[in-house]
DSSP file (Angstrom, degrees, kcal/mol; ACC not computed):
  #  RESIDUE AA STRUCTURE BP1 BP2  ACC     N-H-->O    O-->H-N    N-H-->O    O-->H-N    TCO  KAPPA ALPHA  PHI   PSI    X-CA   Y-CA   Z-CA
    1    1 A X     >        0   0    0      0, 0.0     4,-0.9     0, 0.0    93,-0.0   0.000 360.0 360.0 360.0 -24.3    0.0    0.0    0.0
    2    2 A X  H  >  +     0   0    0      1,-0.2     4,-0.7     2,-0.1    77,-0.0   0.924 360.0  34.2 -63.4 -47.2    2.9    2.4    0.7
    3    3 A X  H  > S+     0   0    0      1,-0.2     4,-2.7     2,-0.1     5,-0.2   0.826 103.2  68.1 -86.0 -32.3    4.2    2.9   -2.9
    4    4 A X  H  > S+     0   0    0      1,-0.2     4,-2.6     2,-0.2     5,-0.2   0.911 101.1  46.0 -62.1 -46.7    1.0    2.8   -5.1
    5    5 A X  H  X S+     0   0    0     -4,-0.9     4,-2.4     1,-0.2    -1,-0.2   0.911 114.2  50.3 -61.6 -38.2   -0.6    6.1   -3.9
    6    6 A X  H  X S+     0   0    0     -4,-0.7     4,-2.4     2,-0.2    -2,-0.2   0.932 112.0  46.7 -64.0 -45.1    2.8    7.9   -4.1
    7    7 A X  H  X S+     0   0    0     -4,-2.7     4,-2.5     1,-0.2    -2,-0.2   0.899 111.5  51.8 -63.4 -40.3    3.3    6.6   -7.7
    8    8 A X  H  X S+     0   0    0     -4,-2.6     4,-2.8    -5,-0.2     5,-0.3   0.920 110.1  48.9 -61.8 -44.1   -0.2    7.6   -8.6
    9    9 A X  H  X S+     0   0    0     -4,-2.4     4,-2.9    -5,-0.2     5,-0.2   0.935 111.6  48.7 -61.5 -46.8    0.3   11.1   -7.3
   10   10 A X  H  X S+     0   0    0     -4,-2.4     4,-2.7     1,-0.2     5,-0.3   0.927 114.1  46.3 -60.4 -45.0    3.6   11.5   -9.1
   11   11 A X  H  X S+     0   0    0     -4,-2.5     4,-2.5     2,-0.2     5,-0.2   0.936 115.9  44.0 -64.4 -47.1    2.0   10.3  -12.4
   12   12 A X  H  X S+     0   0    0     -4,-2.8     4,-2.3     2,-0.2     5,-0.2   0.905 115.1  50.2 -64.0 -41.1   -1.1   12.4  -12.1
   13   13 A X  H  X S+     0   0    0     -4,-2.9     4,-2.1    -5,-0.3    -2,-0.2   0.952 114.7  41.4 -62.4 -50.9    0.9   15.5  -11.0
   14   14 A X  H  X S+     0   0    0     -4,-2.7     4,-2.2    -5,-0.2    -2,-0.2   0.888 114.6  51.4 -68.5 -38.3    3.4   15.2  -13.9
   15   15 A X  H  X S+     0   0    0     -4,-2.5     4,-2.1    -5,-0.3    -1,-0.2   0.913 111.4  48.0 -63.4 -42.0    0.7   14.4  -16.5
   16   16 A X  H  X S+     0   0    0     -4,-2.3     4,-2.0    -5,-0.2    -2,-0.2   0.885 111.7  49.7 -67.3 -37.3   -1.4   17.4  -15.5
   17   17 A X  H  X S+     0   0    0     -4,-2.1     4,-2.6     2,-0.2    -1,-0.2   0.869 108.9  52.1 -69.7 -35.9    1.7   19.7  -15.5
   18   18 A X  H  X S+     0   0    0     -4,-2.2     4,-2.3     2,-0.2    -2,-0.2   0.916 109.2  50.9 -63.4 -42.2    2.6   18.5  -19.0
   19   19 A X  H  X S+     0   0    0     -4,-2.1     4,-2.1     2,-0.2    -2,-0.2   0.900 111.1  48.1 -61.5 -40.8   -1.0   19.2  -20.2
   20   20 A X  H  X S+     0   0    0     -4,-2.0     4,-2.5     2,-0.2    -2,-0.2   0.928 110.4  51.3 -65.6 -44.6   -0.7   22.7  -18.7
   21   21 A X  H  < S+     0   0    0     -4,-2.6    -2,-0.2     1,-0.2    -1,-0.2   0.889 117.6  39.4 -58.6 -39.7    2.7   23.3  -20.4
   22   22 A X  H  < S+     0   0    0     -4,-2.3    -1,-0.2    -5,-0.2    -2,-0.2   0.785 124.3  37.2 -80.6 -27.6    1.3   22.2  -23.7
   23   23 A X  H  < S+     0   0    0     -4,-2.1     2,-0.4    -5,-0.2    -2,-0.2   0.679 111.8  45.6-103.9 -19.1   -2.1   23.9  -23.4
   24   24 A X     <  -     0   0    0     -4,-2.5     2,-0.2    -5,-0.2    -1,-0.1  -0.977  67.6-132.5-131.7 139.1   -1.6   27.2  -21.6
   25   25 A X    >   -     0   0    0     -2,-0.4     3,-2.5     1,-0.1    16,-0.2  -0.498  53.9 -76.6 -76.3 156.7    0.8   30.1  -22.0
   26   26 A X  T 3  S+     0   0    0      1,-0.3    16,-0.2    -2,-0.2    -1,-0.1  -0.348 121.7  11.0 -56.6 132.4    2.4   31.4  -18.7
   27   27 A X  T 3  S+     0   0    0     14,-4.4    -1,-0.3     1,-0.3     2,-0.2   0.401  93.9 138.2  73.4   3.0   -0.2   33.5  -16.9
   28   28 A X    <   -     0   0    0     -3,-2.5    13,-1.3    13,-0.2     2,-0.4  -0.545  36.8-160.0 -73.7 144.6   -3.0   32.4  -19.2
   29   29 A X  E     -A   40   0A   0     11,-0.2     2,-0.5    -2,-0.2    11,-0.2  -0.991  12.4-168.5-131.4 134.2   -6.2   31.7  -17.4
   30   30 A X  E     -A   39   0A   0      9,-3.3     9,-2.6    -2,-0.4     2,-0.3  -0.962  21.4-136.0-123.1 112.4   -9.2   29.6  -18.5
   31   31 A X  E     +A   38   0A   0     -2,-0.5     7,-0.3     7,-0.2     3,-0.2  -0.498  28.9 168.8 -67.8 129.3  -12.4   29.9  -16.5
   32   32 A X  E    S+     0   0A   0      5,-2.6     2,-0.5     1,-0.3     6,-0.2   0.740  79.1  23.9-106.5 -40.1  -14.0   26.4  -15.9
   33   33 A X  E >> S-A   37   0A   0      4,-2.4     3,-2.6     0, 0.0     4,-2.5  -0.926  98.2-120.4-126.4 104.2  -16.6   27.4  -13.2
   34   34 A X  T 34 S+     0   0    0     -2,-0.5     4,-0.1     1,-0.3    -3,-0.0  -0.131  92.3   4.3 -52.0 127.4  -17.3   31.1  -13.6
   35   35 A X  T 34 S+     0   0    0      1,-0.1    87,-1.0    87,-0.1    -1,-0.3   0.537 134.9  49.5  77.8   7.2  -16.6   33.0  -10.5
   36   36 A X  T <4 S+     0   0    0     -3,-2.6    84,-3.1     1,-0.2     2,-0.4   0.589 104.6  26.9-141.6 -41.3  -15.1   30.0   -8.7
   37   37 A X  E  <  +AB  33 119A   0     -4,-2.5    -5,-2.6    82,-0.2    -4,-2.4  -0.982  51.8 171.4-145.1 127.0  -12.5   27.9  -10.5
   38   38 A X  E     -AB  31 118A   0     80,-2.8    80,-2.2    -2,-0.4     2,-0.5  -0.919  30.2-130.7-125.0 153.5   -9.9   28.6  -13.3
   39   39 A X  E     +AB  30 117A   0     -9,-2.6    -9,-3.3    -2,-0.3     2,-0.3  -0.927  39.9 172.5 -94.5 130.7   -7.1   26.7  -14.9
   40   40 A X  E     -A   29   0A   0     76,-2.2     2,-0.5    -2,-0.5   -11,-0.2  -0.862  32.8-133.4-131.6 165.9   -4.1   29.0  -14.9
   41   41 A X  E     +     0   0A   0    -13,-1.3   -14,-4.4    -2,-0.3     2,-0.3  -0.889  41.5 151.6-124.7 101.0   -0.4   28.6  -15.8
   42   42 A X  E     - B   0 115A   0     73,-2.4    73,-2.5    -2,-0.5     2,-0.4  -0.894  34.8-135.7-125.8 158.7    1.8   30.2  -13.1
   43   43 A X  E     - B   0 114A   0     -2,-0.3     2,-0.5    71,-0.2    71,-0.2  -0.921  12.2-164.0-116.1 140.0    5.3   29.4  -12.0
   44   44 A X  E     + B   0 113A   0     69,-2.6    69,-2.9    -2,-0.4     9,-0.1  -0.964  13.8 179.1-128.2 113.7    6.4   29.2   -8.3
   45   45 A X  S    S+     0   0    0     -2,-0.5    -1,-0.1    67,-0.2     8,-0.1   0.605  73.6  49.0 -83.9 -12.8   10.0   29.4   -7.4
   46   46 A X  S    S-     0   0    0      1,-0.3     6,-0.2    67,-0.1     2,-0.1   0.164  94.1 -75.4-104.4-142.3    9.2   29.2   -3.7
   47   47 A X  S >  S-     0   0    0      4,-3.5     3,-1.6     1,-0.3    -1,-0.3  -0.268  73.5 -34.2-109.3-165.5    7.1   27.1   -1.4
   48   48 A X  G >  S+     0   0    0      1,-0.3     3,-1.5     2,-0.2    -1,-0.3  -0.200 128.3  14.5 -54.6 143.8    3.4   26.9   -0.7
   49   49 A X  G 3  S-     0   0    0     79,-0.3    -1,-0.3     1,-0.3     4,-0.1   0.687 130.5 -70.4  61.6  21.4    1.5   30.2   -0.9
   50   50 A X  G X  S+     0   0    0     -3,-1.6     3,-2.0     1,-0.2    -1,-0.3   0.543  79.6 163.5  80.1   6.6    4.4   31.8   -2.7
   51   51 A X  T <  S+     0   0    0     -3,-1.5    -4,-3.5     1,-0.3    -1,-0.2  -0.418  75.9   6.3 -61.2 130.7    6.8   31.9    0.3
   52   52 A X  T 3  S+     0   0    0     -6,-0.2     2,-1.6     1,-0.2    -1,-0.3   0.717  88.5 148.2  66.6  24.7   10.3   32.5   -1.0
   53   53 A X    <   +     0   0    0     -3,-2.0     2,-0.4    -8,-0.1    -1,-0.2  -0.533  25.2 123.0 -90.9  71.1    8.9   33.0   -4.5
   54   54 A X    >   -     0   0    0     -2,-1.6     3,-1.4     3,-0.1     6,-0.1  -0.987  63.9-135.4-132.8 142.0   11.5   35.5   -5.7
   55   55 A X  T 3  S+     0   0    0     -2,-0.4     3,-0.1     1,-0.3    -1,-0.1   0.723 105.0  59.0 -68.1 -20.7   13.8   35.3   -8.8
   56   56 A X  T 3  S+     0   0    0      1,-0.2     2,-0.6     2,-0.1     3,-0.3   0.240  79.1  96.4 -92.0  14.6   16.8   36.5   -6.7
   57   57 A X    <>  +     0   0    0     -3,-1.4     4,-1.7     1,-0.2    -1,-0.2  -0.390  34.6 144.4-102.0  55.0   16.5   33.6   -4.3
   58   58 A X  H  > S+     0   0    0     -2,-0.6     4,-1.5     1,-0.2    -1,-0.2   0.897  77.3  50.7 -59.5 -40.2   19.1   31.2   -5.8
   59   59 A X  H  > S+     0   0    0     -3,-0.3     4,-2.4     1,-0.2    -1,-0.2   0.888 105.4  57.7 -62.8 -37.9   20.1   30.1   -2.3
   60   60 A X  H  > S+     0   0    0      1,-0.2     4,-2.6     2,-0.2    -1,-0.2   0.867 101.1  56.5 -59.7 -37.5   16.4   29.5   -1.6
   61   61 A X  H  X S+     0   0    0     -4,-1.7     4,-2.4     2,-0.2    -1,-0.2   0.948 110.2  43.2 -58.1 -50.3   16.2   27.1   -4.6
   62   62 A X  H  X S+     0   0    0     -4,-1.5     4,-2.6     1,-0.2     5,-0.2   0.859 112.1  53.8 -68.1 -35.0   19.0   24.9   -3.2
   63   63 A X  H  X S+     0   0    0     -4,-2.4     4,-3.0     2,-0.2    -1,-0.2   0.930 110.9  46.8 -62.5 -44.4   17.5   25.1    0.3
   64   64 A X  H  X S+     0   0    0     -4,-2.6     4,-2.4     2,-0.2    -2,-0.2   0.906 112.9  48.4 -65.6 -42.0   14.2   23.9   -1.0
   65   65 A X  H  X S+     0   0    0     -4,-2.4     4,-2.3     2,-0.2    -2,-0.2   0.949 115.5  44.7 -61.9 -48.2   15.8   21.1   -3.1
   66   66 A X  H  X S+     0   0    0     -4,-2.6     4,-2.5     1,-0.2    -2,-0.2   0.930 113.9  49.1 -62.2 -46.6   17.8   19.9   -0.1
   67   67 A X  H  X S+     0   0    0     -4,-3.0     4,-2.4    -5,-0.2    -1,-0.2   0.881 111.5  50.0 -62.5 -38.3   14.9   20.2    2.3
   68   68 A X  H  X S+     0   0    0     -4,-2.4     4,-2.5     2,-0.2    -1,-0.2   0.917 110.6  48.8 -67.4 -42.7   12.7   18.2    0.0
   69   69 A X  H  X S+     0   0    0     -4,-2.3     4,-2.3     2,-0.2    -2,-0.2   0.916 112.3  48.9 -63.2 -42.5   15.3   15.5   -0.4
   70   70 A X  H  X S+     0   0    0     -4,-2.5     4,-2.5     1,-0.2    -2,-0.2   0.925 111.1  50.4 -61.1 -44.4   15.7   15.3    3.3
   71   71 A X  H  X S+     0   0    0     -4,-2.4     4,-2.5     2,-0.2    -2,-0.2   0.900 109.4  51.1 -61.4 -41.1   11.9   15.1    3.8
   72   72 A X  H  X S+     0   0    0     -4,-2.5     4,-2.5     2,-0.2    -1,-0.2   0.929 111.5  47.0 -62.8 -45.1   11.7   12.3    1.2
   73   73 A X  H  X S+     0   0    0     -4,-2.3     4,-2.5     2,-0.2    -2,-0.2   0.888 111.5  51.3 -64.8 -38.2   14.4   10.3    3.0
   74   74 A X  H  X S+     0   0    0     -4,-2.5     4,-2.5     2,-0.2    -2,-0.2   0.905 110.5  49.0 -64.4 -40.4   12.7   10.9    6.4
   75   75 A X  H  X S+     0   0    0     -4,-2.5     4,-2.7     2,-0.2    -2,-0.2   0.926 112.0  48.1 -63.6 -44.0    9.4    9.7    5.0
   76   76 A X  H  X S+     0   0    0     -4,-2.5     4,-2.4     2,-0.2    -2,-0.2   0.897 111.5  50.7 -63.3 -39.3   11.0    6.6    3.5
   77   77 A X  H  X S+     0   0    0     -4,-2.5     4,-1.7     2,-0.2    -2,-0.2   0.923 110.6  49.5 -61.7 -44.4   12.7    6.0    6.9
   78   78 A X  H  X S+     0   0    0     -4,-2.5     4,-0.5     1,-0.2    -2,-0.2   0.924 111.0  49.7 -61.2 -45.6    9.4    6.3    8.6
   79   79 A X  H >< S+     0   0    0     -4,-2.7     3,-1.1     1,-0.2    -1,-0.2   0.923 109.9  51.2 -57.6 -45.0    7.8    3.8    6.2
   80   80 A X  H 3< S+     0   0    0     -4,-2.4    -1,-0.2     1,-0.3    -2,-0.2   0.827 116.8  39.4 -64.2 -32.8   10.6    1.3    6.7
   81   81 A X  H 3< S+     0   0    0     -4,-1.7    -1,-0.3    -5,-0.1    -2,-0.2   0.309  84.6 128.0-101.8   8.3   10.2    1.5   10.5
   82   82 A X    <<  +     0   0    0     -3,-1.1     2,-0.4    -4,-0.5    -3,-0.0  -0.443  29.4 175.4 -69.8 135.1    6.4    1.6   10.7
   83   83 A X        -     0   0    0     -2,-0.2    -2,-0.0     0, 0.0    -3,-0.0  -0.939  68.7 -10.3-140.0 116.4    4.8   -0.9   13.0
   84   84 A X  S    S+     0   0    0     -2,-0.4     2,-0.1     1,-0.2     3,-0.1   0.649  84.1 156.7  74.6  14.9    1.1   -0.9   13.7
   85   85 A X        -     0   0    0     68,-0.2    69,-1.0     1,-0.1    -1,-0.2  -0.416  48.3-102.3 -69.4 151.1    0.4    2.4   12.0
   86   86 A X  B  >  -D  153   0B   0     67,-0.2     4,-2.3     1,-0.1    67,-0.2  -0.308  23.7-116.4 -69.3 157.8   -3.1    2.9   10.8
   87   87 A X  H  > S+     0   0    0     65,-0.6     4,-2.8     1,-0.2     5,-0.2   0.835 117.6  57.5 -62.0 -31.9   -3.9    2.6    7.2
   88   88 A X  H  > S+     0   0    0     64,-0.3     4,-2.6     2,-0.2    -1,-0.2   0.892 106.4  47.9 -66.9 -39.3   -4.9    6.3    7.2
   89   89 A X  H  > S+     0   0    0      2,-0.2     4,-2.8     1,-0.2     5,-0.2   0.936 113.1  48.4 -64.1 -46.0   -1.4    7.2    8.4
   90   90 A X  H  X S+     0   0    0     -4,-2.3     4,-2.1     2,-0.2    -2,-0.2   0.925 113.6  46.3 -60.8 -46.0    0.2    5.1    5.8
   91   91 A X  H  X S+     0   0    0     -4,-2.8     4,-2.4     2,-0.2    -1,-0.2   0.928 112.8  50.6 -62.5 -45.0   -2.0    6.5    3.0
   92   92 A X  H  X S+     0   0    0     -4,-2.6     4,-2.3     1,-0.2    -2,-0.2   0.920 111.2  47.2 -59.6 -45.6   -1.4   10.1    4.3
   93   93 A X  H  X S+     0   0    0     -4,-2.8     4,-2.6     1,-0.2    -1,-0.2   0.876 111.0  52.6 -64.9 -36.7    2.4    9.6    4.3
   94   94 A X  H  X S+     0   0    0     -4,-2.1     4,-2.6    -5,-0.2    -1,-0.2   0.893 108.9  49.5 -66.0 -39.6    2.3    8.0    0.9
   95   95 A X  H  X S+     0   0    0     -4,-2.4     4,-2.4     2,-0.2    -2,-0.2   0.911 111.6  49.1 -64.1 -41.8    0.4   11.0   -0.5
   96   96 A X  H  X S+     0   0    0     -4,-2.3     4,-2.6     2,-0.2    -2,-0.2   0.924 111.3  50.2 -62.1 -44.3    2.9   13.4    1.1
   97   97 A X  H  X S+     0   0    0     -4,-2.6     4,-2.4     2,-0.2    -2,-0.2   0.935 111.4  47.5 -59.9 -48.1    5.7   11.4   -0.4
   98   98 A X  H  X S+     0   0    0     -4,-2.6     4,-2.6     1,-0.2    -1,-0.2   0.903 113.0  48.6 -61.4 -41.8    4.2   11.4   -3.9
   99   99 A X  H  X S+     0   0    0     -4,-2.4     4,-2.4     2,-0.2     5,-0.2   0.905 110.7  50.4 -64.7 -41.7    3.5   15.2   -3.7
  100  100 A X  H  X S+     0   0    0     -4,-2.6     4,-2.0     1,-0.2    -2,-0.2   0.914 113.0  46.2 -63.2 -42.3    7.1   15.9   -2.5
  101  101 A X  H  X S+     0   0    0     -4,-2.4     4,-2.4     2,-0.2    -2,-0.2   0.919 110.7  53.4 -66.5 -42.9    8.5   13.8   -5.4
  102  102 A X  H  X S+     0   0    0     -4,-2.6     4,-1.4     1,-0.2    -2,-0.2   0.922 113.6  41.2 -58.5 -46.3    6.2   15.5   -7.9
  103  103 A X  H  X S+     0   0    0     -4,-2.4     4,-2.7     1,-0.2    -1,-0.2   0.838 111.3  57.0 -72.1 -31.7    7.2   19.0   -6.9
  104  104 A X  H  X S+     0   0    0     -4,-2.0     4,-2.7    -5,-0.2     5,-0.3   0.898 102.5  55.6 -64.8 -39.1   10.9   18.0   -6.6
  105  105 A X  H  X S+     0   0    0     -4,-2.4     4,-2.6     1,-0.2     5,-0.2   0.942 111.9  43.4 -57.0 -47.9   10.9   16.8  -10.3
  106  106 A X  H  X>S+     0   0    0     -4,-1.4     4,-3.7     1,-0.2     6,-0.8   0.937 112.4  52.4 -61.3 -47.0    9.6   20.3  -11.3
  107  107 A X  H  X5S+     0   0    0     -4,-2.7     4,-1.2     4,-0.2    -2,-0.2   0.892 115.7  39.6 -61.6 -40.9   12.1   22.1   -9.1
  108  108 A X  H  <5S+     0   0    0     -4,-2.7    -1,-0.2     2,-0.2    -2,-0.2   0.913 122.6  41.3 -73.8 -42.3   15.1   20.2  -10.5
  109  109 A X  H  <5S+     0   0    0     -4,-2.6    -2,-0.2    -5,-0.3    -3,-0.2   0.892 135.9  13.9 -72.7 -41.7   13.9   20.2  -14.1
  110  110 A X  H  <5S-     0   0    0     -4,-3.7    -3,-0.2     2,-0.4    -2,-0.2   0.510  91.5-123.0-114.9  -8.9   12.6   23.8  -14.3
  111  111 A X  S  <<S+     0   0    0     -4,-1.2     2,-0.3    -5,-0.7    -4,-0.2   0.659  92.5  55.4  65.1  18.1   14.0   25.5  -11.2
  112  112 A X  S    S-     0   0    0     -6,-0.8     2,-0.4    -9,-0.1    -2,-0.4  -0.961  85.6-110.0-164.5 168.2   10.4   26.3  -10.3
  113  113 A X  E     -B   44   0A   0    -69,-2.9   -69,-2.6    -2,-0.3     2,-0.6  -0.883  25.1-127.6-111.7 139.6    7.1   24.5   -9.8
  114  114 A X  E     -B   43   0A   0     -2,-0.4     2,-0.4   -71,-0.2   -71,-0.2  -0.763  26.6-173.5 -87.0 123.6    4.1   24.7  -12.2
  115  115 A X  E     +B   42   0A   0    -73,-2.5   -73,-2.4    -2,-0.6    15,-0.2  -0.908  17.8 154.9-113.8 146.3    0.8   25.6  -10.4
  116  116 A X  E     +     0   0A   0     13,-2.3   -76,-2.2    -2,-0.4     2,-0.7   0.481  38.6  97.1-150.9  -7.4   -2.5   25.6  -12.3
  117  117 A X  E     -BC  39 129A   0     12,-3.0    12,-1.7   -78,-0.2     2,-0.6  -0.837  47.0-178.3 -95.8 118.9   -5.5   25.2  -10.0
  118  118 A X  E     -B   38   0A   0    -80,-2.2   -80,-2.8    -2,-0.7     2,-0.4  -0.906   4.8-177.4-125.5 102.1   -7.0   28.5   -9.1
  119  119 A X  E     +B   37   0A   0     -2,-0.6     7,-2.7   -82,-0.2     2,-0.3  -0.809  17.4 158.9 -97.4 139.7  -10.0   28.6   -6.8
  120  120 A X  E     -E  125   0C   0    -84,-3.1     2,-0.5    -2,-0.4     5,-0.2  -0.992  39.3-143.2-156.1 158.7  -11.6   32.0   -6.1
  121  121 A X  E >  S-E  124   0C   0      3,-2.5     3,-2.0    -2,-0.3     2,-0.3  -0.958  78.1 -50.0-125.3 109.8  -14.7   33.8   -4.9
  122  122 A X  T 3  S-     0   0    0    -87,-1.0   -87,-0.1    -2,-0.5     0, 0.0  -0.473 124.6 -17.3  61.9-125.6  -15.1   37.0   -6.9
  123  123 A X  T 3  S+     0   0    0     -2,-0.3     2,-0.6    -3,-0.1    -1,-0.3   0.555 116.0  97.9 -88.6  -9.2  -11.8   38.8   -6.8
  124  124 A X  E <   -E  121   0C   0     -3,-2.0    -3,-2.5     0, 0.0     2,-0.5  -0.723  57.4-169.6 -85.7 118.9  -10.4   36.8   -3.8
  125  125 A X  E     -E  120   0C   0     -2,-0.6    -5,-0.2    -5,-0.2     2,-0.2  -0.912  20.8-136.8-112.2 131.2   -8.2   34.0   -5.0
  126  126 A X        -     0   0    0     -7,-2.7    -7,-0.2    -2,-0.5     3,-0.1  -0.594  52.4 -85.3 -70.0 145.5   -6.7   31.2   -3.0
  127  127 A X        -     0   0    0     -2,-0.2    -8,-0.2     1,-0.1    -1,-0.1  -0.294  53.4-103.1 -56.2 137.8   -3.1   30.8   -4.0
  128  128 A X        +     0   0    0    -10,-0.1   -79,-0.3   -13,-0.1     2,-0.2  -0.250  50.1 171.7 -61.0 149.3   -2.7   28.6   -7.1
  129  129 A X  B     -C  117   0A   0    -12,-1.7   -12,-3.0    -3,-0.1   -13,-2.3  -0.826  20.3-132.0-147.7-176.4   -1.6   25.1   -6.5
  130  130 A X     >  -     0   0    0     -2,-0.2     4,-2.2   -15,-0.2     5,-0.2  -0.728  40.0 -85.0-135.8-177.0   -1.1   21.7   -8.3
  131  131 A X  H  > S+     0   0    0     -2,-0.2     4,-2.5     1,-0.2     5,-0.2   0.894 125.2  52.9 -61.9 -41.5   -1.9   18.0   -7.8
  132  132 A X  H  > S+     0   0    0      1,-0.2     4,-2.4     2,-0.2    -1,-0.2   0.918 109.2  49.0 -61.4 -43.6    1.3   17.5   -5.7
  133  133 A X  H  > S+     0   0    0      1,-0.2     4,-2.4     2,-0.2    -1,-0.2   0.913 111.3  50.0 -61.3 -42.9    0.3   20.3   -3.4
  134  134 A X  H  X S+     0   0    0     -4,-2.2     4,-2.8     1,-0.2     5,-0.3   0.904 110.4  50.2 -63.0 -41.2   -3.2   18.9   -3.0
  135  135 A X  H  X S+     0   0    0     -4,-2.5     4,-2.8     2,-0.2    -2,-0.2   0.906 110.4  49.6 -64.6 -41.6   -1.8   15.4   -2.2
  136  136 A X  H  X S+     0   0    0     -4,-2.4     4,-2.5     2,-0.2    -1,-0.2   0.919 113.4  47.0 -62.1 -43.4    0.6   16.9    0.4
  137  137 A X  H  X S+     0   0    0     -4,-2.4     4,-2.2     2,-0.2    -2,-0.2   0.939 115.3  43.7 -65.3 -48.3   -2.3   18.8    2.0
  138  138 A X  H  X S+     0   0    0     -4,-2.8     4,-2.6     1,-0.2    -2,-0.2   0.908 114.4  51.8 -63.8 -41.3   -4.7   15.8    2.0
  139  139 A X  H  X S+     0   0    0     -4,-2.8     4,-2.5    -5,-0.3    -2,-0.2   0.918 109.9  47.6 -61.7 -44.4   -1.9   13.5    3.3
  140  140 A X  H  X S+     0   0    0     -4,-2.5     4,-2.7     1,-0.2    -1,-0.2   0.890 111.6  51.7 -63.5 -39.0   -1.0   15.9    6.1
  141  141 A X  H  X S+     0   0    0     -4,-2.2     4,-2.8     2,-0.2    -2,-0.2   0.922 110.8  47.6 -62.7 -45.0   -4.7   16.1    7.0
  142  142 A X  H  X S+     0   0    0     -4,-2.6     4,-2.6     2,-0.2    -2,-0.2   0.915 113.4  47.2 -63.7 -43.6   -5.0   12.3    7.1
  143  143 A X  H  X S+     0   0    0     -4,-2.5     4,-2.7     2,-0.2     5,-0.2   0.933 113.1  49.5 -63.4 -44.7   -1.9   11.9    9.2
  144  144 A X  H  X S+     0   0    0     -4,-2.7     4,-2.8     2,-0.2     5,-0.2   0.927 112.8  46.2 -60.3 -46.4   -3.1   14.6   11.6
  145  145 A X  H  X S+     0   0    0     -4,-2.8     4,-3.1     2,-0.2     5,-0.2   0.923 113.1  50.2 -61.5 -43.8   -6.5   13.0   11.9
  146  146 A X  H  X>S+     0   0    0     -4,-2.6     5,-2.0    -5,-0.2     4,-0.9   0.907 114.7  43.1 -62.7 -42.4   -5.0    9.6   12.4
  147  147 A X  H  <5S+     0   0    0     -4,-2.7    -1,-0.2     3,-0.2    -2,-0.2   0.895 117.0  47.3 -70.1 -39.4   -2.7   10.8   15.1
  148  148 A X  H  <5S+     0   0    0     -4,-2.8    -2,-0.2    -5,-0.2    -3,-0.2   0.924 123.4  31.6 -68.1 -45.6   -5.3   12.9   16.8
  149  149 A X  H  <5S-     0   0    0     -4,-3.1    -1,-0.2    -5,-0.2    -2,-0.2   0.452 106.3-121.8 -94.0  -0.6   -8.0   10.3   16.8
  150  150 A X  T  <5 -     0   0    0     -4,-0.9    -3,-0.2    -5,-0.2     3,-0.2   0.973  35.5-136.6  60.0  56.4   -5.6    7.3   17.2
  151  151 A X      < -     0   0    0     -5,-2.0   -65,-0.1     1,-0.2     2,-0.1   0.087  30.4 -79.4 -45.2 153.9   -6.8    5.6   14.0
  152  152 A X        -     0   0    0      1,-0.1   -65,-0.6   -67,-0.0   -64,-0.3  -0.350  52.9-121.7 -58.9 127.0   -7.3    1.9   14.1
  153  153 A X  B     -D   86   0B   0    -67,-0.2   -67,-0.2    -3,-0.2   -68,-0.2  -0.279  32.3 -92.7 -68.3 158.5   -4.0    0.1   13.8
  154  154 A X        -     0   0    0    -69,-1.0     2,-0.4     1,-0.1    -1,-0.1  -0.382  38.7-121.1 -65.4 147.1   -3.4   -2.3   10.9
  155  155 A X        -     0   0    0     -3,-0.1     2,-0.1    -2,-0.1    -1,-0.1  -0.779  24.0-136.5 -88.9 135.2   -4.1   -5.9   11.6
  156  156 A X     >  -     0   0    0     -2,-0.4     4,-2.1     1,-0.1     5,-0.2  -0.415  27.0-104.3 -82.7 167.7   -1.2   -8.2   11.2
  157  157 A X  H  > S+     0   0    0      1,-0.2     4,-1.9     2,-0.2     5,-0.2   0.878 122.2  52.0 -60.6 -38.1   -1.5  -11.6    9.5
  158  158 A X  H  > S+     0   0    0      1,-0.2     4,-1.5     2,-0.2    -1,-0.2   0.870 109.5  49.1 -69.0 -35.4   -1.4  -13.4   12.8
  159  159 A X  H  > S+     0   0    0      2,-0.2     4,-0.6     1,-0.2    -1,-0.2   0.870 110.3  51.8 -69.1 -35.7   -4.2  -11.2   14.3
  160  160 A X  H  < S+     0   0    0     -4,-2.1     3,-0.4     1,-0.2    -2,-0.2   0.896 115.0  40.7 -67.7 -40.5   -6.4  -11.7   11.2
  161  161 A X  H  < S+     0   0    0     -4,-1.9    -1,-0.2     1,-0.2    -2,-0.2   0.718 109.4  58.9 -82.5 -21.4   -6.1  -15.5   11.4
  162  162 A X  H  <        0   0    0     -4,-1.5    -1,-0.2    -5,-0.2    -2,-0.2   0.505 360.0 360.0 -91.3  -2.3   -6.4  -15.9   15.2
  163  163 A X     <        0   0    0     -4,-0.6    -3,-0.2    -3,-0.4    -2,-0.1   0.437 360.0 360.0 123.6 360.0   -9.8  -14.3   15.5
């Protein structure tokens, strides 16, 4: 279960970004749900919500690449040492892993991340994001809920067969 959600996120993220690259010019916006949702093509050199999104932040680029690689290794370490974690925790961590890898691919390949999902109400826009960002957010939410509510632990093979 660990790897499949992560692989799915990476594939969906990269496929959607390729479609945006081929279909929209930078800063082009296509309304899909009038007054609520647009597809846009924006570039983000920084982190979520545009933090560190400046062209003069070359050091910031390397910090983000390094931090993402460290986070990926920490997630893999956590997966390797998991014992009795809930399925929700496992799924959440896998979504976070897939999102981190998806954005890292962009960051290394383009030195920035492609964002294209733009939700808004009237003139107020939530910061644009992508599939990887959504997976990281949902994954963090699942892990948080699982830790907060103490999600049901996985059953081992011996517990399943013994009753």
